[in-house]
Backbone as numpy.savetxt, mean C-alpha at the origin, in Angstrom:
# Nx Ny Nz CAx CAy CAz Cx Cy Cz
14.01 -13.00 -22.14 13.59 -11.82 -21.35 13.30 -12.39 -19.71
13.66 -11.47 -18.73 13.87 -11.75 -17.51 12.39 -11.33 -17.37
11.94 -12.30 -16.45 10.38 -11.75 -15.95 10.45 -11.31 -14.49
11.65 -11.51 -13.96 11.34 -10.55 -12.33 12.57 -9.58 -12.40
13.19 -9.39 -13.11 13.99 -8.45 -13.49 14.20 -7.63 -14.63
14.07 -6.04 -14.26 13.90 -4.99 -15.88 15.26 -4.60 -15.74
16.17 -4.90 -16.85 17.62 -4.95 -17.14 17.27 -3.17 -17.88
17.61 -2.23 -17.46 18.44 -1.20 -18.74 19.71 -0.66 -18.64
19.72 -0.38 -20.03 21.77 -0.09 -20.10 21.37 1.27 -20.20
22.48 1.75 -20.00 22.73 3.26 -19.60 24.03 3.93 -19.49
24.43 4.48 -20.49 25.74 4.53 -20.74 27.17 3.74 -20.31
26.71 2.60 -21.49 27.49 1.36 -20.74 27.34 0.50 -19.22
26.33 0.69 -18.98 26.11 0.28 -17.30 24.69 -0.47 -17.56
24.92 -1.57 -16.84 23.37 -2.38 -17.12 23.15 -2.36 -15.05
21.95 -1.57 -15.10 21.05 -1.29 -14.19 19.95 -2.01 -13.74
19.81 -3.03 -12.49 18.43 -3.91 -12.52 18.12 -3.45 -11.47
16.53 -3.30 -11.48 15.38 -3.26 -10.27 14.64 -4.15 -10.21
14.60 -4.29 -9.00 13.48 -5.54 -8.48 12.13 -5.52 -8.66
11.56 -6.35 -8.63 9.90 -5.72 -8.75 9.29 -5.38 -7.58
8.32 -5.20 -7.42 7.43 -4.64 -6.31 7.33 -5.76 -5.23
7.85 -5.72 -3.69 7.45 -6.65 -3.00 6.62 -6.77 -2.53
5.78 -7.32 -2.17 4.74 -7.53 -1.20 5.13 -8.07 0.18
4.46 -7.10 0.83 4.49 -7.15 2.31 3.63 -7.99 2.66
3.39 -8.76 3.73 1.87 -9.59 3.94 1.87 -9.55 5.38
0.39 -9.22 6.43 0.30 -9.65 7.42 -1.13 -10.32 7.83
-1.37 -10.73 8.71 -2.41 -11.78 9.17 -3.31 -10.24 10.27
-4.59 -10.56 10.08 -5.16 -9.84 11.16 -6.24 -10.52 11.38
-6.66 -10.63 12.43 -8.16 -11.33 13.25 -8.66 -10.59 13.91
-10.15 -10.23 13.54 -11.13 -9.60 14.17 -12.30 -9.66 14.57
-12.85 -9.36 15.63 -14.71 -9.51 15.98 -15.00 -8.71 15.53
-16.56 -8.78 14.85 -17.31 -7.80 14.16 -17.40 -6.67 15.26
-17.43 -5.54 14.48 -17.21 -4.17 15.25 -15.93 -3.84 15.90
-15.08 -4.87 15.37 -13.37 -4.20 15.99 -12.90 -3.63 14.62
-12.16 -2.74 15.22 -11.28 -1.89 14.23 -9.51 -1.89 14.56
-8.79 -1.95 13.38 -7.51 -2.26 13.74 -6.80 -1.03 12.83
-5.71 -0.53 12.96 -4.59 0.32 12.20 -3.61 0.00 11.97
-2.80 0.05 10.46 -1.41 -0.04 10.38 -0.74 1.32 9.77
0.50 1.59 9.95 0.98 2.31 9.38 1.92 2.13 8.25
1.54 3.07 7.02 2.78 2.51 5.91 2.98 3.79 5.70
4.91 3.52 5.58 5.47 4.60 4.86 5.20 5.36 3.70
5.55 6.46 2.97 5.37 6.90 2.13 5.87 8.69 1.97
5.62 8.95 0.87 5.86 10.26 0.50 5.03 10.77 -0.75
3.94 11.09 -0.16 3.14 11.93 -1.37 3.02 13.26 -2.37
4.53 13.42 -1.87 4.88 14.66 -2.71 5.35 14.09 -3.65
5.60 13.29 -3.91 6.13 12.22 -5.25 5.01 12.15 -5.98
3.90 11.84 -5.51 2.62 11.74 -6.48 2.55 10.06 -6.05
3.10 9.61 -5.20 3.13 7.59 -4.90 1.90 8.09 -3.31
0.94 7.42 -3.65 -0.16 7.37 -2.66 -0.32 5.60 -2.24
-0.84 5.45 -1.13 -1.30 4.11 -0.65 -3.16 4.15 -1.24
-3.56 3.18 -2.01 -4.83 3.11 -2.39 -5.32 1.46 -2.19
-6.60 1.61 -1.61 -7.08 0.18 -1.70 -7.26 -0.42 -3.03
-6.73 -1.79 -3.76 -6.63 -1.92 -4.72 -7.82 -3.25 -4.75
-7.87 -3.78 -3.93 -8.90 -4.98 -3.56 -9.22 -4.87 -2.01
-10.74 -5.11 -1.92 -11.14 -5.41 -0.26 -11.79 -6.69 0.10
-11.34 -7.50 1.39 -12.77 -8.17 1.56 -13.73 -7.76 1.69
-15.15 -8.38 1.74 -16.23 -8.01 2.05 -16.41 -7.90 3.49
-15.94 -8.37 4.15 -16.24 -8.93 5.62 -15.32 -7.35 6.50
-15.20 -6.27 5.56 -14.50 -5.10 6.46 -14.61 -4.08 5.54
-14.61 -3.16 6.48 -14.64 -1.77 5.82 -13.13 -0.98 5.76
-12.30 -0.37 4.67 -11.58 0.30 4.96 -11.29 1.68 4.56
-10.44 2.07 5.70 -9.95 3.79 5.44 -9.01 3.79 4.87
-8.47 4.86 4.28 -7.15 5.32 4.19 -6.96 6.87 4.35
-6.16 7.05 5.01 -5.68 8.34 5.45 -4.47 8.99 6.19
-3.98 9.78 5.06 -2.71 10.63 5.51 -2.83 11.33 6.99
-1.43 10.72 7.46 -1.17 11.35 9.02 -0.88 12.88 8.78
-0.70 13.54 10.00 -0.55 15.09 9.79 0.87 15.14 9.43
0.92 16.06 8.41 2.23 16.67 7.75 2.84 16.53 8.91
4.52 15.81 8.78 5.61 15.80 9.58 6.49 17.12 9.84
6.14 17.58 8.65 6.82 19.20 8.35 5.78 19.84 8.58
5.96 21.08 9.32 5.15 21.89 9.46 4.61 23.26 7.97
5.99 23.30 7.27 5.56 24.00 6.45 5.15 22.90 5.08
5.10 21.76 5.30 4.66 21.18 4.15 5.46 20.80 2.81
6.77 20.76 2.98 8.09 21.26 2.19 8.01 19.74 1.33
8.50 20.24 0.00 8.05 18.76 -0.84 9.64 18.38 -0.32
9.16 16.80 -0.63 9.79 15.98 -0.55 10.13 15.40 0.74
9.12 16.10 1.65 9.05 14.90 3.44 7.98 14.08 3.61
8.53 12.63 3.95 7.48 11.54 4.19 6.69 12.05 5.01
5.80 11.13 4.44 4.37 11.17 5.17 3.69 9.86 5.32
3.32 9.39 6.07 2.69 8.27 6.80 1.31 8.10 6.25
1.22 6.74 6.34 -0.58 6.69 5.47 -1.16 5.68 6.77
-2.20 6.09 7.39 -3.01 5.16 8.33 -3.74 4.66 7.63
-3.94 3.32 7.61 -5.10 2.33 6.89 -5.75 1.53 8.06
-7.05 2.25 8.10 -8.00 1.42 9.25 -8.70 0.50 8.67
-9.01 -0.70 9.41 -9.88 -2.05 8.75 -10.94 -2.11 9.64
-12.02 -2.03 9.42 -13.11 -2.67 10.47 -14.15 -3.44 9.98
-14.17 -4.41 10.72 -15.00 -5.63 10.62 -16.50 -5.52 10.61
-17.00 -5.76 9.58 -18.64 -5.29 9.64 -19.13 -6.64 9.48
-18.86 -7.68 9.21 -19.52 -9.21 9.18 -18.77 -10.15 9.27
-19.11 -11.30 9.70 -17.84 -12.36 9.89 -17.63 -13.12 8.49
-16.59 -13.63 8.19 -15.99 -13.92 6.71 -14.63 -14.14 6.90
-14.08 -14.06 5.74 -12.37 -13.80 5.54 -11.99 -13.57 4.09
-10.96 -12.98 4.14 -10.53 -12.07 2.76 -8.94 -11.46 2.83
-9.05 -10.74 1.71 -7.81 -10.20 1.36 -7.80 -8.89 0.89
-7.08 -7.75 1.94 -7.54 -6.35 1.57 -6.14 -6.13 0.84
-6.24 -5.66 -0.13 -4.44 -5.44 -1.23 -4.65 -3.88 -1.27
-3.40 -3.37 -0.88 -2.76 -1.87 -0.64 -1.86 -1.93 -1.86
-2.17 -0.96 -2.42 -0.99 -0.42 -3.48 -0.39 0.72 -3.18
0.66 0.89 -3.49 1.50 2.32 -3.19 1.73 2.64 -5.25
1.09 3.56 -5.56 1.54 3.59 -7.05 0.76 5.28 -6.80
0.90 5.83 -8.26 0.72 7.23 -8.78 -0.82 6.84 -9.47
-1.83 7.55 -9.37 -3.30 7.14 -9.65 -3.24 7.38 -10.95
-2.67 8.36 -11.35 -3.31 8.76 -12.84 -2.03 7.34 -14.14
-1.26 6.59 -13.40 -0.05 5.82 -14.02 -0.81 4.70 -14.72
-2.04 4.86 -14.79 -2.69 3.36 -15.29 -1.80 2.40 -16.09
-2.14 1.39 -15.44 -1.64 -0.27 -16.30 -0.06 -0.23 -16.07
0.76 0.92 -15.14 1.74 0.63 -14.40 2.12 -0.19 -13.43
2.81 -0.99 -12.76 2.79 -1.95 -11.60 3.21 -0.68 -10.84
2.51 -1.18 -9.51 2.77 -0.60 -8.22 4.41 -0.62 -7.42
4.39 0.52 -6.96 5.45 0.52 -6.58 6.09 -0.26 -5.66
4.92 -0.85 -4.51 5.09 -1.68 -3.62 3.31 -2.23 -3.46
3.27 -3.21 -3.01 1.92 -3.84 -2.39 2.03 -4.40 -0.93
0.85 -4.43 -0.18 0.94 -4.61 0.93 -0.44 -5.25 1.15
-0.36 -6.87 1.80 -1.33 -7.52 1.63 -1.82 -7.74 3.14
-3.29 -7.68 3.27 -3.37 -7.66 4.65 -4.85 -9.40 5.20
-4.21 -10.34 5.38 -5.13 -11.34 5.16 -6.02 -10.97 6.26
-7.41 -11.32 6.39 -8.48 -10.78 7.35 -9.66 -11.94 7.69
-9.46 -11.84 9.19 -10.45 -13.21 9.36 -11.31 -12.27 10.38
-12.51 -12.23 9.99 -13.54 -11.36 11.24 -14.25 -13.06 11.71
-14.33 -12.84 13.17 -15.33 -13.97 13.78 -16.69 -13.48 14.26
C-alpha cells in the first residue's frame, strides 16, 4: 500500500491524489505585536480554516473576510484572515487546518504552519 498516495480505480482508470501539503512560514514578533496572514478558501463547501494547535506565547484569531460576492452565492471563494498576537516571550508553532469540522478522523485538505518566535 502506498503511504503517500491514495489510488482509486474508477471505470478502468486509476486516479491518484496527493496528500495535503503543509505550507510553512516563520513569524517573529515583539510582545504586544500583531501580524495577520490571509489564506484562500471556500467555506460554502464546508471547508474552513481552524486552529488545530497553538503556541502558548500567542493568541490566534481566525475570521472570514467580507463576502466577495454581495449576494453570497454558493461556490464563491472567501479568504480567511488569521491574526497572531504576541502575549509573552517564547516560541512554538501555530497549526492551521483546512477541513470540514464535522468530518472527525479525516485528514485535512490543507495544513498551514506558522513557526512563531516572540521576543
